[in-house]
matplotlib code that plots the C-alpha trace (Angstrom):
import matplotlib.pyplot as plt

x = [269.9, 269.0, 266.4, 269.1, 270.8, 267.4, 267.0, 270.4, 269.5, 266.3, 268.3, 270.7, 267.8, 266.3, 263.1, 260.3, 258.5, 261.2, 260.2, 262.1, 262.7, 264.4, 266.8, 267.5, 268.3, 270.8, 272.5, 272.9, 274.3, 276.9, 278.0, 275.8, 274.1, 270.6, 270.0, 266.4, 264.8, 264.2, 261.5, 258.8, 260.9, 260.5, 264.0, 266.5, 270.2, 272.5, 276.2, 279.4, 282.9, 284.7, 281.5, 279.0, 275.8, 272.6, 269.3, 266.2, 262.6, 260.4, 257.7, 256.1, 256.9, 260.6, 261.6, 264.1, 266.7, 267.0, 267.3, 270.0, 271.9, 271.8, 272.9, 275.9, 276.8, 276.7, 278.5, 281.2, 281.5, 281.8, 284.7, 286.7]
y = [39.0, 40.4, 39.0, 37.7, 35.9, 34.4, 33.2, 31.6, 29.8, 28.5, 27.1, 25.4, 23.9, 22.6, 24.5, 23.1, 26.4, 28.1, 29.8, 29.9, 33.6, 33.2, 30.5, 32.7, 35.7, 33.7, 32.1, 35.5, 37.0, 34.2, 35.1, 32.7, 34.0, 32.8, 31.6, 31.6, 28.5, 28.3, 26.5, 26.5, 24.9, 25.9, 25.0, 27.8, 27.1, 29.0, 29.1, 30.3, 29.9, 27.0, 25.5, 22.8, 24.4, 24.1, 23.6, 24.4, 24.2, 27.3, 25.4, 26.0, 24.4, 23.8, 20.2, 19.5, 18.2, 21.6, 23.3, 20.8, 21.7, 25.4, 24.7, 22.7, 25.5, 28.3, 26.2, 25.5, 29.2, 30.0, 27.5, 29.3]
z = [-11.8, -15.3, -17.6, -19.9, -17.0, -16.0, -19.6, -19.6, -16.3, -17.8, -20.7, -18.3, -16.4, -19.7, -19.2, -21.4, -21.7, -23.8, -27.1, -30.4, -30.1, -26.7, -28.0, -31.1, -28.8, -26.7, -29.7, -31.5, -28.2, -28.3, -31.9, -33.9, -37.0, -38.0, -41.5, -42.6, -44.1, -47.9, -49.8, -47.1, -44.4, -40.8, -39.6, -38.9, -39.0, -36.6, -37.6, -36.0, -37.3, -35.8, -34.3, -35.4, -36.9, -34.9, -36.6, -34.7, -36.0, -35.4, -33.6, -30.2, -27.8, -28.4, -27.8, -25.0, -27.5, -29.1, -25.7, -24.8, -28.1, -27.2, -23.7, -24.9, -27.4, -24.8, -22.2, -24.8, -25.4, -21.7, -21.4, -24.1]

ax = plt.figure().add_subplot(projection="3d")
ax.plot(x, y, z, "-o")
ax.set_aspect("equal")
plt.show()
């Protein structure tokens, strides 16, 4: 199993030790583009045509709700 597959598995298991960069890597691999915050905000927005945008704050540790949002997004892409 590759490192990327292990990362996907950690997301599907809602691992609490995930970092922002790991979620960003997975979302970008699934076709999302990251839009940097403006005006001092720490929230990045990930967009993909035809999908609801996902906003994730760049804080450590990442809260489980944001991992769940990424999990739903990648599982929705796998179903297509």
